[in-house]
C-alpha positions in Angstrom: -32.3 24.0 23.7 -29.1 22.9 25.6 -28.1 20.5 23.0 -28.6 23.6 20.4 -26.4 25.7 21.6 -23.4 23.0 22.5 -23.8 22.3 18.8 -23.9 25.6 17.4 -21.0 26.8 19.4 -19.0 23.8 18.6 -19.9 24.5 14.8 -18.6 28.4 15.3 -15.4 26.8 16.5 -14.9 24.4 13.3 -15.6 27.8 11.5 -12.8 29.9 13.4 -10.5 27.0 13.2 -10.8 26.5 9.6 -10.1 30.6 9.4 -7.2 30.7 11.8 -6.0 27.3 9.7 -6.0 29.4 6.4 -4.4 32.3 8.1 -1.7 29.9 9.5 -1.1 27.8 6.4 1.3 30.2 4.8 3.8 29.1 2.3 6.6 28.4 4.3 4.5 25.8 6.3 3.2 24.4 3.1 6.8 24.0 1.7 8.0 22.3 4.8 4.7 20.0 5.2 4.4 19.3 1.0 7.0 18.0 -1.0 7.8 18.7 -4.5 6.1 16.2 -7.0 7.4 14.6 -10.0 4.2 15.0 -12.2 3.5 18.4 -11.2 5.3 21.9 -12.2 5.7 24.0 -9.0 3.2 26.9 -10.5 0.5 23.9 -10.5 1.0 23.1 -6.6 1.6 26.7 -5.8 -1.9 27.3 -7.2 -3.2 24.3 -5.8 -1.8 25.3 -2.3 -3.5 29.2 -2.6 -6.8 27.4 -4.0 -7.1 24.9 -0.5 -6.3 28.1 1.6 -9.1 30.0 0.0 -11.6 27.1 -0.1 -10.8 27.0 4.1 -11.7 30.4 4.7 -14.6 30.5 2.6 -15.7 27.7 4.4 -14.8 28.9 8.0 -16.4 32.3 7.3 -19.2 30.7 6.0 -19.9 28.0 8.6 -19.5 30.6 11.6 -21.4 33.1 10.5 -24.1 31.6 7.9 -24.4 27.6 8.5 -24.0 27.1 12.2 -27.3 27.9 13.4 -29.3 25.8 10.3 -27.1 23.1 10.9 -27.4 23.1 14.9 -30.9 23.2 14.6 -31.0 20.1 12.7 -28.4 17.9 14.5 -30.7 19.1 17.9 -33.2 17.7 16.5 -32.1 14.6 15.4 -33.1 11.4 17.2 -30.1 9.0 18.3 -31.2 5.9 16.3 -31.3 8.1 13.0 -27.9 9.3 14.2 -26.7 5.6 14.7 -28.4 4.3 11.3 -26.4 7.3 9.7 -23.3 6.0 11.4 -24.0 2.6 10.5 -24.3 3.9 6.6 -21.0 5.8 6.8 -18.9 2.3 8.4 -20.6 0.1 6.0 -19.8 2.7 3.1 -16.2 3.1 4.2 -16.0 -1.2 4.1 -17.7 -1.4 1.0 -14.9 0.8 -0.4 -11.8 -0.8 1.4 -13.0 -4.0 0.0 -13.2 -2.6 -3.8 -9.9 -1.3 -3.8 -8.2 -4.4 -2.4 -9.6 -6.3 -5.2 -7.5 -4.0 -7.6 -3.9 -5.7 -8.8 -1.4 -5.4 -5.3 1.1 -2.3 -6.0 1.9 0.6 -4.3 -0.7 3.6 -4.2 2.1 6.0 -6.2 3.1 3.2 -8.9 1.9 2.2 -12.0 0.1 -0.9 -12.2 2.8 -3.4 -12.9 0.6 -4.9 -15.8 1.7 -1.7 -17.9 4.3 -1.7 -20.1 7.3 -2.4 -20.1 5.4 -4.6 -17.6 6.9 -5.8 -14.1 6.2 -8.9 -11.7 6.7 -8.9 -8.1 10.2 -9.6 -6.5 10.2 -10.5 -2.6 13.7 -7.9 -2.3 13.3 -5.6 -4.2 9.3 -5.4 -4.5 9.3 -5.5 -8.4 11.8 -5.9 -11.2 11.0 -5.9 -15.2 9.9 -9.2 -16.7 12.7 -10.5 -17.9 13.7 -11.8 -21.2 10.7 -10.0 -22.9 10.3 -7.2 -25.8 7.3 -5.4 -26.6 6.7 -2.7 -28.8 4.6 -0.1 -26.4 2.7 3.0 -26.7 4.4 5.6 -24.4 3.1 9.6 -23.9 1.9 8.9 -27.6 4.9 7.4 -29.4 5.4 3.9 -30.0 8.6 2.8 -28.0 10.1 -0.5 -27.9 11.4 -2.3 -24.9 13.6 -4.9 -24.2 15.2 -6.9 -21.5 17.4 -9.7 -20.9 17.7 -12.6 -18.6 18.3 -10.5 -15.8 15.7 -7.7 -16.6 18.6 -5.3 -17.6 17.4 -3.1 -20.4 19.1 -4.0 -23.6 19.0 -2.9 -27.0 16.9 -5.4 -29.0 15.8 -8.4 -28.2 18.3 -11.1 -27.7 21.0 -8.8 -26.4 22.9 -9.5 -23.3 25.0 -7.7 -21.0 28.4 -8.8 -20.9 29.9 -9.5 -17.4 33.5 -9.6 -17.7 33.8 -6.2 -20.1 34.9 -3.0 -18.5 31.3 -1.1 -17.6 29.6 1.6 -16.2 26.4 0.3 -14.4 23.1 3.0 -14.1 20.6 2.3 -11.0 17.6 4.2 -10.3 14.4 4.2 -11.7 12.5 5.2 -14.9 14.5 8.3 -16.0 17.3 6.2 -15.8 15.4 3.3 -17.4 14.5 5.5 -20.6 11.0 5.7 -20.0 9.4 6.8 -23.3 12.7 6.9 -25.5 14.3 4.7 -27.8 17.0 2.5 -26.3 20.0 4.3 -28.2 18.2 7.7 -26.5 18.5 6.5 -23.1 21.0 8.0 -20.5 23.0 4.4 -20.4 23.1 4.6 -24.2 24.1 7.9 -25.0 26.9 7.3 -21.9 27.9 4.2 -23.8 28.5 5.8 -27.3 30.4 9.4 -25.4 32.9 6.3 -23.5 33.0 3.6 -25.6 32.2 1.1 -23.0 29.2 -0.9 -21.9 26.6 0.5 -19.7 24.6 -1.8 -17.8 21.0 -0.5 -17.6 19.5 -2.0 -14.3 17.1 0.9 -13.4 13.3 -0.2 -12.8 10.2 2.3 -12.8 9.2 3.7 -9.7 11.8 2.7 -7.9 12.7 4.3 -4.8 16.5 5.2 -3.6 16.4 2.2 -1.3 15.0 -0.4 -4.2 17.7 1.6 -6.2 20.7 0.7 -3.7 19.0 -3.1 -3.0 19.2 -3.8 -7.2 22.8 -2.5 -7.2 24.4 -4.7 -4.3 22.2 -7.8 -5.7 23.5 -7.6 -9.2 27.2 -5.6 -8.2 29.1 -8.9 -7.7 28.0 -10.0 -11.2 30.6 -7.8 -13.0 34.3 -8.2 -12.8 35.0 -4.7 -14.0 33.0 -1.9 -12.9 34.1 1.5 -14.0 31.5 3.4 -12.8 28.2 3.0 -10.8 25.8 6.0 -11.6 22.3 6.7 -9.7 19.4 9.1 -9.8 18.1 11.5 -7.3 15.5 14.0 -7.5 13.8 16.3 -4.9 10.7 15.8 -7.0 11.3 11.9 -6.0 12.5 12.1 -2.6 8.5 11.3 -1.4 8.8 7.8 -2.4 11.7 7.2 0.2 9.2 8.1 3.1 6.9 4.9 1.8 6.9 2.3 3.7 4.7 0.5 1.0 7.6 -0.9 -0.6 10.4 -3.1 0.7 12.7 -0.4 2.8 15.7 0.0 4.3 15.6 0.9 7.8 18.1 2.6 10.3 21.7 0.6 10.1 20.7 -0.6 6.5 18.5 -3.4 7.7 15.6 -4.5 5.3 12.0 -4.3 6.3 9.5 -5.9 3.8 6.8 -3.5 2.6 4.2 -2.6 5.0 0.4 -2.5 3.1 -1.8 0.1 5.5 -5.8 0.5 4.9 -6.1 0.9 1.3 -8.5 4.1 2.0 -5.4 5.7 4.4 -3.4 5.2 1.1 -5.8 7.0 -0.8 -6.2 9.5 1.7 -2.5 10.1 1.8 -2.3 10.4 -2.1 -4.8 13.1 -1.9 -3.4 14.9 0.9 0.2 14.1 0.6 1.2 16.1 4.3 4.1 15.1 5.7 5.4 15.9 9.3 8.8 17.4 10.1 9.5 14.3 11.9 9.2 11.9 9.1 11.2 14.2 6.7 14.2 14.4 8.7 13.6 10.6 9.2 13.4 10.4 5.2 16.5 12.8 5.1 18.8 10.8 7.2 17.5 7.5 5.6 18.3 8.7 2.0 21.7 9.7 3.1 22.7 7.0 4.4 21.7 4.9 1.6 23.2 6.7 -1.1 26.3 6.7 1.5 26.3 3.2 1.3 25.7 3.1 -2.2 28.9 5.4 -2.9 30.9 2.7 0.0 29.8 0.1 -2.3 31.3 1.4 -5.9 34.2 2.3 -4.5 34.9 -1.2 -2.6 34.7 -2.8 -6.0 37.2 0.0 -7.8 34.7 2.1 -9.2 33.7 5.4 -9.7 30.4 6.6 -8.1 28.5 9.1 -9.1 24.8 10.8 -8.1 23.1 12.6 -10.6 20.5 15.3 -10.2 18.5 16.8 -13.5 16.8 20.4 -12.8 13.6 21.1 -14.9 13.0 23.9 -13.0 14.6 26.6 -10.8 15.1 25.2 -7.4 12.8 26.2 -4.8 14.0 26.3 -1.1 12.5 22.8 -0.6 15.0 21.5 -3.4 17.7 23.7 -2.2 17.5 21.8 1.3 16.8 18.6 0.0 20.3 18.5 -2.3 22.3 20.4 0.7 21.1 18.0 3.5 21.5 14.8 1.5 24.3 15.3 -0.9 26.4 18.6 0.4 26.8 17.4 4.0 28.0 14.0 3.7 29.7 15.1 0.5 28.7 12.5 -1.9 29.7 12.9 -5.4 27.0 14.2 -7.7 26.6 16.3 -10.7 23.5 18.8 -11.1 22.2 19.0 -14.9 20.1 22.1 -15.2 17.6 21.1 -18.5 15.1 23.6 -20.3 12.0 22.8 -19.0 10.8 22.3 -22.3 12.7 18.9 -22.6 10.1 16.5 -21.7 8.0 14.4 -23.3 4.4 15.2 -24.3 2.2 15.9 -21.7 5.0 13.9 -19.3 7.5 15.3 -17.0 10.3 12.6 -18.1 13.1 13.6 -20.1 12.8 13.7 -23.6 15.8 12.4 -26.3 17.2 16.6 -25.6 16.8 15.8 -21.6 18.5 12.6 -21.9 21.2 13.5 -24.1 22.2 16.9 -21.5 22.0 14.4 -18.5 24.3 11.4 -20.8 26.7 14.3 -21.3 27.3 15.6 -17.8 27.5 12.4 -16.2 30.5 11.5 -19.2 32.4 14.4 -17.8 32.1 13.9 -14.3 33.5 10.0 -15.0 37.5 10.5 -14.8 39.4 9.9 -18.1 42.1 7.8 -16.4 39.7 5.5 -15.7 38.3 4.7 -19.1 41.8 3.7 -20.1 42.8 -0.1 -20.1 45.0 -1.3 -17.3 48.9 -0.6 -18.0 51.0 -4.0 -17.8 55.0 -3.9 -16.7 56.9 -4.4 -19.8 58.6 -7.7 -19.9 62.4 -7.9 -18.7 
């Protein structure tokens, strides 16, 4: 009887805790601990959050008022051997799940498989890069898209095309939006900027990159180019969560390079399903992202190039979006341009910008690059 009472009280306590959690987890709490997700509209996230609160409240009420007694009765009659068998079965199931998850090709849980087109290959310092010297016609977002890459893994207009490292160039680093996911070359942001400025654009962006990886890619490539005119990168609050992940090469305090650390796959899966972030973790990533972007700007300027951070915005800026933009970009006075896009300017059933979105972003980038940088150097007249 004593075991029944203790078990019953514990179950009622759990039910009350669920009720209190549902009450205290208001929208402000969700905004502070669950960051924006690129693939989902904010309205979808709000509905999901409210649904979780309702489910927690209902589960708590049901447990405290109805289910505590019968569950306590069952548990109090269970034998020690029976409970150990259940525990052993649970541990074996978790172990088998971990083995099954590890049998998949290794890539961060938040990134697409490296075998999806356009294909990527592992890289010890950057995590992954596009497979170089390769062209493919892929089906992306319901459309056929041609992708070509040169020997350095830069996206280029066509098979066999190359990048001239001696020409004045605008260098682009970033992730799939900059790389031009779902868009033929002429519709990508770098290609449109090249057409608007009459200058070579170099697209060194790689899908699923964090801001750390984008900086590392630029640092590795920039020394090759003799006349970099501008360096353009991308920051989006809805992609900020990537900067908190250690399962890819990343930069620690002081821009110290750290290799990817792969935790248990079940832990990764849990974080993917419930992407809770502590205030301390978010603050560390805010400081780290700001340091990385400041380093990128300084690196560009050390080569006499203008630096620009482009911030696409499909939806009205939320409180979290505004906080991240202010803390990361405004406080250190980094050069950026915010581009507000029509919510419909994205690929079918996909959140990446379509031709209209890429065109608007490219126009904003071209306007933000100072005109005097686009002029050829003047020579002194002969005496």
